[in-house]
N, C-alpha and C positions, 0 to 999 in steps of 0.2 A: 683359216685356222682349224686345227684338228679338234676332234672330239675331246681328247685328253686335255687340251688347252682350255676348252670351254668349261669342262668339269672343274679344272683348277681355278678358273676365274670365278665360278659359282661358289667354290669353297672359300675363296678369299673374300668375296662379297659377304658371304654368311658370317665369317669371322669378324669382318670390319663392322657389319651391321649389329651383331651381337655386342661387340665392344662399345659401339656408340650408344646402344640402348642401355647397357650397364652403366656407362659413364653418366648418362642423363639421370638414371635412377639414383645413383649415388649423390649427384649434385642437387636433385630436386626433392628427394625423399626427406621426410621429417622423422623417420624411425632411426633410432640409434644415436650414438654420440657423433657430433659433427666432425671432430678431429679424426676419428677412425674412418669415417666415410670419405673425408678429403684425402687421407693417405691411400686408401684403396683407389680412389679416383685418379690420383697421380700415376699409380702403377698401370691402371687400365689404359690411361691416355698414352703412356709410353708404348704399350703393346699394340697400339693401333698403327704404329709405323711399319712393322714388317708386312702385314697384309696390304696396306695401302701402297707401299713401294713395289711389292711383287705384282699387284694388280695393274699399276700404271706401267710397269715394264712389259707386261703382256699386252695391254691395250694400246700402248704407244711405243712399240719397239724402236721406231726411228728417232725418237726423242728421249733418250735415257736421262734419268736424273741421278747422276753419279753422287751428288752430295747427299741425296736422301738415302741411297744405299749405304754410303759410308757412315752416315749418322745412325743407321739401323744397327750397325755392328759395334756401336759405342754405348749401347744401352747397359752393358754390364757395369759401367761406372755408377749407375743409379741403384743397382740391386742391393749393395751392402747398406747404404743409408736407409733405404726403404725397409730392409729386413730388421734393422735395429729399431726403426720407428715402430714397426708392427709389434715387436716384442715389448717395447716400453708401454705401448698402449694396452696390450693384452694383459700385462702385469700391473696395470694401474700406477705406473711410475710417471712422475712429471716429465713433460716434454721439454726439450731445450728451448731457450728463448729464440726470438726471431733471428738475432745475430748469429749465434752458434748453429741454428738450423740452416742458415744460408751457407755457412762454412761447409756443412756436410754436402750440400748440393754444388759447391764450387767446382770440384773436379769435373763433374758432368757438364757444367756450364762452360768451362774453359775448353774442354774437348769438343763440345758442340759448336762453340764459336770458331775453333780451329778448323773443323770440318767445313763449315759454311764459308770460311775465308780461303779454303784450299791450302792450309798450312802443311808443310812437309813433316813437322815434328809429330803430328798426330799418329802417323803410321810407323814411327821409329821403333826399333826393338826395345828401347828403354821404356817406352810407354807400356809395353806388355809386362815388364818387371814391376813398374809402378802400380799397374792394375792388380798384379798378383799380391803385392804388399798391401794394397788397400783392402782386397778381399780377405786376406789373412787377418788384418787388423779388425775388421768388422765381425768376422767369424769368431775371433777371440773375445771381442766385447759381448757378442751374443751369448756365447757359452758361459762367460762370467756372470751375466745377468741371470741366465737360467739356473746356474748353480747357487747364486745368492738368493734367488727367489723361488727355490724349488718347492717350498711349502705352498706358496700361492699358486705355483704352476700345477701342483697336484690337486689343489682345491678346484682350480678352473677346469682341469681335464676330467675330474671325476664327478663334480657336482653341478657344473654349469655348461653342459655339452652343447647347448643350442643357443648360447648367447653370442653376440657379435664379437666379443673378446675371444671366445673359443675359436671362432673361424679365423681370427687374426693369426693364431698359431699355425694353422694350415697355410695361410698366405705366406708367413715367414718361412715355412718349410719349402714351399714352392720357389721362393726367391733363392734359397740356399741351393736347391737342386739346379735351378737355372744358371746360377753363378758357376757351379762346378762344371756344367756342360759347356758354358761359354769359354771357360778357361781351357778346357780340353780342346775345343775347336781352335782357339788361338795358338795353343802349343803345336797342334798339327799343322796349322798354316805356317808357322815359323820354321817348321822342318820341311817345308815344301810339299807336304801331303795335304793338299787342299781338300776339305770335306765336300761331298756333293752338295750342290745348291738345294736339291730336293730334301736332303736330310736337315739342313739348316732351316728351311722354310717349314718343313713338317714339325720340327721341334718348337718353332716359334708359334705355330698355330695351336699346337697342343697346350703350350704354356698359356696362351691367351684364353683358350677355352677353359682351362683349369681356373685361372684367376677370375674370369667372368662368373663362373658358377659359384666359386667361394664367396665373391662379393655379393651375389644375389642371395645366397644362403644367409649371409650376415645381415642383410637388410630385412628379408621376409621371414627368416627363422621358421621354416616349415616344421610342423609338429611331428613329421615322420622321423626326424632326427633326434627326438627326445627318447632316451633309453632309460626307463625306470628299472632300477635294480630290485628284483624281487627275492627276498631271502626267506628260506623256510623257517618256521618257528622252531626254536630250540627244543630238544627233547625234554620231556618232563623229568625232573629229578625225583628220586625216591623220597617219599615222605619221611620226615624226621620226627622223632617223638617230641611231643609238646613240652616246652620248658616254661615253668612258671616265671612270670616277670618278677623282677625284684620289687619289693614293697616300697623301697625308698630310692628315688632316682638320684644319681650323684649330682651335686651342685656344680654348675659351670662357673669357672673363674672369669670374672669380668674385670678387664683391665682399663677400659675407657670410661671416663666420666662423661656426663652429657656435654660439658663444655668442650672437652677434647674431641669427642665424637663429632660435634658440630663443626669444629675447625677442620677435622680430617675430611668431613663430607664436602666442605667448600673446596679444599685442596683437590679432592678427587674429581669434583666437577670441572675445575680448571684443567686438571690433567687430561680428562676425557676430551675436552675441547681442543687441547693443543696436540696431544699425542694420538688421539683417536684409537684407543686400544682395541676396539671392536673390529678394526680392519686388519689387525695382526693375527694371521692364522695360527701363529705359535703362542698366542697369549695364554698365560696360566695365572693362577692365583698368586703363586710365588713371584712371577715376573711383574705383575701389576703391583704387588706389595713393594718390590724393590724400587719401582718407579715412584711410588708414593712415599718411600723411605720409612716404611713401617714393617713390622713382622707379618708373615702370612696369617698368624692367629689374630692379630689386631685388625687386619683387613677383613677377615672372615667375621669377626665380631661386629665391625662397623656395618657390613652388609646385612648380616642376619638379624642382629638385635636392634640396630638403630635405623637402618634403611628398609628393613623388612623384605630383603631380597637375597637370593643366592648369587654366587659368582656368575653362573651361566645365565641366570635370569637378568642380571645386571647388564651383561654384554648384549643379550638379545634386546633389552630395552634400548640400548644405544643404537643397535642395528635398526630397530624399528623406527626410531626417530630419524635416522639417516634415510631410511626408505621413504618416510613421509616427505622429507624435504625434496627428494628426487621425484616423487610422484606429483608433488604440488607445483613443479616447474611448469610454466605455460607451454602449450603446444607451440612448436617452432623449431628452431635449429638444434635444440637440445632436448628432444622428447625421447627419453630412453624407453625401451621396451621393458616389460615386466621381468623378463629373464635377465636383462642387463642390470636392472635395479637390484635384483637379488644378489648378483655378484658384487656390484659396487658397494652395497650396504654391508657386506662382510658375512653373509649367511653361507653356511657350508654347502647347501644345495637348495634347489627350488622348493622341495617339499617342506623343509624346515622354515623357509621364508613364508610360504602360504599358511603353515600352521600357526606360527607366531603372529602373523598379521591378522589372521582370522580371530585368534583368541583375544587380541588386544583391541581390535577395531570393530569386530563383528561383520566385516566386509572382506571380500577378496581384494587384492591390489587393483585389479581392473575396475571393480565397482567403486572403490574409493576414488580413483582418478576421475571417473565419470562424474561422481557426485561433487568432487572439488571443482571440476570444470564448470558445472552448472552453477555453483555458488559464487565462483569468481567473477 
């Protein structure tokens, strides 16, 4: 065997070993949300097929495994569902139930079964058109999600750059790029212009390396990827002449009696539990007042005079309680990192999360989690 072949085998072994290590890390780690880790693990497991098939073809050229090679070229069927799954998890949207989730995986399962059984319809031209329709459908669904959740997307991209949900966006982007590349290769193959095997194998190895690194970043969240935005202090404004304060402050009109305020406070508590307004990045005083079916002035009076809080302090209080619930979960399959807790609780960024948490508890989130674990 030539030196080039041995070097290629070493690259394939490295890619396969890195993928196996990443897969075990995702399955055994307790850091991050379990659903996100399982979605990444599924993608990493699929990308183990190309290096494994290529290595076996080099190591055992007399015993080719045609079914494994054919299965390797059908992975595109899985990219669309995985991309949509990554986007839904990154945007904190509920995942489909087990039944609909299996429907998303059904095309890949059918094609995989056809490859193993040696069915002729798997390589028919019609399947390429069906694959194109599937890709376009999932791409349209992904763009619709991003457009509908653009506020949360901006919040994630700007204020939570090192959370596992942020890295899921990169994983979805890699899936989209891989899908476009595979479609181009399928189109060239249908025109009789077969792409070189080295090009296909190199693209597969680069994609596997990219996915492995993104998955490891999502689990370990290295501090080197935390970018704090430093802003210069605003220039000092010219001093204005002093103005004497009025001797008599204007009286504020009070619309809510104590009984009405108590009733509205109870309704607000129910509304907060059901609608969770602190997780809505576009929540405003007017929007919350509309949900409560009162005027903004009445809601402001309820918060300021009867509950002793401002609108933003009220939302931060809800976020703080949400963070407490997430931090108090026992270590195990759902042990979120502090960066993930900040995003899931609805804070705009990690700095505001630390500030609010320190002011209200006197501890950092990590210190609170350790104290809670000792007391539990």
